[in-house]
FILUMKOL-501069 format. One record per residue: x, y, z of N, C-alpha, C in turn. Coordinates in nm, 3 decimals. Each point is the difference from the previous one (the first is absolute). Layout:
N
X	Y	Z	X	Y	Z	X	Y	Z
...
// end
This chain:
88
0.565	-8.703	1.179	-0.004	0.146	-0.007	0.118	0.056	0.080
0.080	0.090	-0.062	0.113	0.055	0.074	-0.046	0.097	0.110
0.088	0.021	0.096	-0.029	0.095	0.107	-0.019	0.139	-0.061
-0.077	0.086	0.067	-0.034	0.131	-0.055	0.122	0.082	-0.038
0.105	-0.006	0.079	0.117	0.084	-0.028	0.071	-0.044	-0.129
-0.021	-0.125	-0.043	0.066	-0.049	-0.120	-0.083	0.022	-0.126
-0.118	0.056	0.014	-0.086	0.017	-0.116	0.034	0.125	-0.080
0.082	0.090	0.055	0.042	0.119	-0.074	0.122	-0.035	-0.085
0.030	0.085	-0.095	0.114	-0.026	-0.088	0.131	0.059	0.055
-0.001	0.042	0.127	0.125	0.049	0.059	0.091	-0.117	0.033
-0.054	-0.122	-0.006	0.079	-0.121	0.020	0.023	-0.067	-0.134
0.121	-0.051	-0.019	0.034	-0.074	-0.120	-0.039	-0.146	0.023
-0.066	-0.061	-0.098	-0.042	-0.139	0.014	0.103	-0.090	-0.063
0.049	-0.095	0.076	0.103	-0.091	-0.049	-0.050	-0.143	0.014
0.015	-0.077	-0.105	-0.036	-0.141	0.004	0.122	-0.078	0.045
-0.016	-0.082	0.103	0.111	-0.077	0.055	-0.032	-0.149	-0.009
0.099	-0.079	-0.030	-0.012	-0.145	0.003	0.041	-0.047	0.139
-0.087	-0.070	0.068	0.032	-0.050	0.134	0.064	-0.138	-0.011
0.069	-0.044	0.103	0.060	-0.134	-0.003	-0.104	-0.111	-0.019
-0.125	0.027	0.039	-0.106	-0.098	-0.018	-0.048	-0.011	-0.144
0.049	0.090	-0.086	-0.033	-0.007	-0.141	-0.120	0.082	-0.042
-0.054	0.085	0.088	-0.113	0.084	-0.039	0.046	0.145	-0.018
-0.069	0.070	-0.089	0.028	0.142	-0.022	-0.083	0.082	0.095
0.064	0.094	0.069	-0.073	0.087	0.092	0.033	0.145	-0.034
-0.089	0.091	0.038	0.023	0.143	-0.019	0.065	0.056	0.124
0.109	0.072	-0.017	0.064	0.072	0.110	-0.007	0.148	-0.034
-0.014	0.083	0.100	-0.013	0.144	-0.021	0.123	0.069	0.055
0.055	0.090	-0.080	0.122	0.070	0.039	-0.019	0.148	-0.030
0.048	0.087	0.089	-0.008	0.144	-0.023	0.088	0.037	-0.119
-0.045	0.095	-0.081	0.076	0.043	-0.116	0.123	0.080	0.043
0.097	0.010	-0.091	0.120	0.078	0.027	-0.033	0.149	-0.003
0.064	0.080	0.085	-0.022	0.145	-0.008	0.065	0.059	-0.124
-0.034	0.123	-0.031	0.055	0.066	-0.118	0.149	0.029	0.020
0.068	0.028	-0.110	0.143	0.028	0.006	0.025	0.137	0.063
0.115	0.015	0.064	0.036	0.127	0.062	0.041	0.098	-0.109
-0.034	0.127	0.020	0.031	0.101	-0.101	0.082	0.114	0.060
0.071	0.070	-0.085	0.082	0.115	0.040	-0.090	0.112	0.050
0.041	0.066	0.107	-0.079	0.108	0.059	-0.001	0.124	-0.087
0.102	0.015	-0.085	0.012	0.120	-0.082	-0.069	-0.015	-0.135
0.036	-0.105	-0.075	-0.051	-0.012	-0.138	-0.101	-0.112	-0.019
-0.014	-0.089	0.096	-0.098	-0.108	-0.010	0.049	-0.122	-0.076
0.129	-0.006	-0.031	0.055	-0.117	-0.070	0.008	-0.119	0.096
-0.005	-0.120	-0.055	0.007	-0.121	0.082	0.142	-0.013	0.057
0.009	-0.028	0.131	0.129	-0.014	0.067	0.051	-0.143	-0.015
0.125	-0.012	-0.040	0.063	-0.131	-0.013	0.070	-0.035	0.129
0.007	-0.126	0.031	0.068	-0.046	0.121	-0.086	0.003	0.124
-0.129	0.034	-0.015	-0.091	-0.001	0.114	-0.101	-0.111	-0.024
-0.002	-0.103	0.086	-0.087	-0.114	-0.026	-0.148	0.030	0.022
-0.083	-0.071	-0.074	-0.144	0.008	0.021	-0.038	-0.113	0.092
-0.080	0.030	0.099	-0.044	-0.104	0.091	-0.087	0.058	0.109
-0.071	-0.085	0.065	-0.085	0.041	0.111	0.090	0.032	0.120
-0.045	0.084	0.091	0.085	0.042	0.112	0.063	-0.116	0.078
-0.073	-0.110	0.019	0.058	-0.111	0.075	0.110	-0.070	-0.080
-0.003	0.009	-0.133	0.107	-0.058	-0.081	0.122	0.092	0.000
-0.022	0.130	-0.009	0.110	0.097	-0.002	0.071	0.001	0.135
-0.074	-0.017	0.107	0.060	0.000	0.134	0.100	-0.111	0.022
-0.012	-0.107	-0.075	0.092	-0.113	0.013	0.131	0.021	-0.073
0.005	0.101	-0.090	0.121	0.027	-0.077	0.102	0.077	0.083
0.126	-0.009	-0.040	0.103	0.077	0.067	-0.011	0.146	-0.042
0.065	0.087	0.074	-0.009	0.144	-0.026	0.051	0.034	-0.140
0.108	-0.064	-0.044	0.056	0.030	-0.132	-0.086	-0.056	-0.113
-0.083	-0.099	0.028	-0.087	-0.055	-0.104	-0.128	0.081	-0.016
-0.030	0.086	0.098	-0.125	0.076	-0.005	0.008	0.120	-0.093
0.117	0.059	-0.014	0.016	0.116	-0.087	0.148	0.018	-0.034
0.034	0.073	-0.108	0.139	0.021	-0.037	0.076	0.077	0.108
0.125	-0.033	0.020	0.079	0.064	0.106	0.077	0.119	-0.056
-0.073	0.104	-0.038	0.058	0.125	-0.046	-0.087	0.112	0.055
0.048	0.123	-0.001	-0.084	0.109	0.050	-0.131	0.008	-0.078
-0.109	0.017	0.071	-0.135	0.005	-0.056	-0.042	-0.130	-0.069
0.067	-0.111	0.034	-0.034	-0.130	-0.058	-0.138	-0.043	0.045
-0.084	-0.042	-0.092	-0.136	-0.039	0.033	-0.095	0.118	0.007
0.049	0.121	-0.027	-0.083	0.121	0.005	0.005	0.074	-0.133
0.123	0.018	-0.054	0.018	0.067	-0.129	0.064	-0.094	-0.100
-0.033	0.017	-0.129	0.068	-0.078	-0.103	0.139	0.061	-0.022
0.086	-0.070	-0.074	0.138	0.045	-0.016	0.008	0.134	-0.074
-0.086	0.021	-0.099	0.003	0.126	-0.075	-0.031	0.119	0.091
-0.106	-0.013	0.078	-0.039	0.109	0.091	0.103	0.020	0.111
0.061	-0.110	0.045	0.102	0.008	0.104	0.121	0.079	-0.051
0.043	-0.032	-0.123	0.115	0.070	-0.058	-0.032	0.148	-0.022
-0.123	0.028	-0.044	-0.043	0.137	-0.021	0.005	0.079	0.132
-0.045	-0.065	0.109	0.002	0.062	0.131	0.142	0.029	0.047
0.093	-0.095	-0.022	0.139	0.020	0.040	0.063	0.115	-0.077
-0.032	0.013	-0.129	0.053	0.109	-0.079	-0.051	0.135	0.051
-0.128	0.005	0.035	-0.057	0.124	0.053	0.065	0.039	0.131
0.023	-0.099	0.087	0.065	0.027	0.129	0.143	0.047	-0.018
0.072	-0.056	-0.098	0.138	0.038	-0.025	0.010	0.142	-0.055
-0.101	0.044	-0.071	0.002	0.133	-0.061	-0.033	0.111	0.099
-0.060	-0.035	0.112	-0.038	0.102	0.101	0.120	0.057	0.069
// end
């Protein structure tokens, strides 16, 4: 019987082959949802999906695009914002 915390479906069940030749169940947390644009809700490209401890191991440039509003706005909304600022 698995431990109580593993009985919910918030954990992904993975079958692993051990060196001893037996199949065992391993439990892994599921991936979080994809990051979305704050303005239009489109999926952001260049932003990795991962649990906080996995993201923390990445370099700063791997965590989000290195442009203004990178990781916050999609390119379409970013360009729209720059045009609005230029017109003021």
